[in-house]
C-alpha positions, 0 to 999 in steps of 0.5 A: 121223873116225868121226863124219863117216863114213856107212854104205857109206863105204869105211872098215872100220867104215863099209862094213859099216853105221853106224860108230857101231854097229860095236862094239854090233852085233858084241856083239849077235851074240856075245851072241845066239849064245852065248845060243843055245848057241854054245860054244868047241868048236863050228864057226862060219861067219860068212857075210859076216864083213866087217871082223870086227865080230863076228869080233873076239869070236868068234875069241878065244872059239872053240877054235883053228881053229873060226872060218870067215869068208866075205867077198868083200872081202879088204880088209875082213878085212885091215883087221879083223885089222890094227885089231881083232885083230892078227896074233898072235891070228890065228896063235894061233886060226888062223881060216879065210877065204874070198873066195867071192862067188857065195853058195855056201859056200867051205868043205867043213866042216859047221857047228854055227852059221852067222850071216848078219847084214845079208846078205839085207837087200841081195839080191833074192829069187833071191839070198836063196834061193841063199844060204839054201840054201847055208847050210842045206846047210852045217849039221850035223844039229843045227846052227843058222843065224841070219840077218836079213831086213828085213820090208816090201813085196817088193823088185821092183828089177832088181839082185840085190845092192843096196848100200849100199841095202837090200831087204825082203820080206813075211812071206808071202814069207819064210815061203814061202822057208823052207818051200820050203827045207824047214827048221824056223824061228822068229823071234827077239825079239832087237834089231836096229835095222831087221831081224828075226832068224830061226833055221833048223834041220834039225829042230824039236828043235834050235830054241830052245823057246817058253820059250827064245824068250821069255827071249831078250827083251832085248839092246836098247840101254838106254833105246832105244824098243824097250828100253822097249817090251820091258821094259813087255811083260816086266813085264806078262807076269811080273805075269800069271804071278805073278797066274795061275800056270796061265799059267806052267804052260802056257807052260813045258810 
């Protein structure tokens, strides 16, 4: 059945993106956040959690009560629980859900981590600003928000929410939005088939260092074009570090 589904179809694995990437894209989010320091005792907000594509990994991993999922479509949450997690695990881990749909946060808690994967790839500029401001205000002092945006020509359409279509924004516009927000931020070299990962924080010391960012290279599907390119770049870099040790000393300061 899944082979006949396409992104946007009303099926819990398809409504949130290409169904053949459902498990893989959830796993990449889990690996990215744990690489950035997410641990079981942290509180996580999954902003636009959908059918728990990544939630099915975060919920068992986090301590009881530490997973918060926000998703306007309750049917997606219900289908995710039914097909991917089961009621018993929900009773044990006690995740909290909100159906808030206005791009504000439906919880009073402050979070150590917020992830918003493929949310701002469907908004106009005003809605992206509103959502990012809400996420930023929900962070703990040293918290991290990890979001994706599609880079390209600025979206000029009339709709605030575009789905299953996508929107994109120029690098200059994205930079301006982050600067207006007053956050510290950095691009992350982490795999996404069409989007760019960004990490935001209240203070620069909480962001992954340049060394950490370099070590994040990876996470791609083995033998994909991006994997081969990243592997080539990494091999070249390590060859240079071996040949010229002073470069290593500069990079790892």
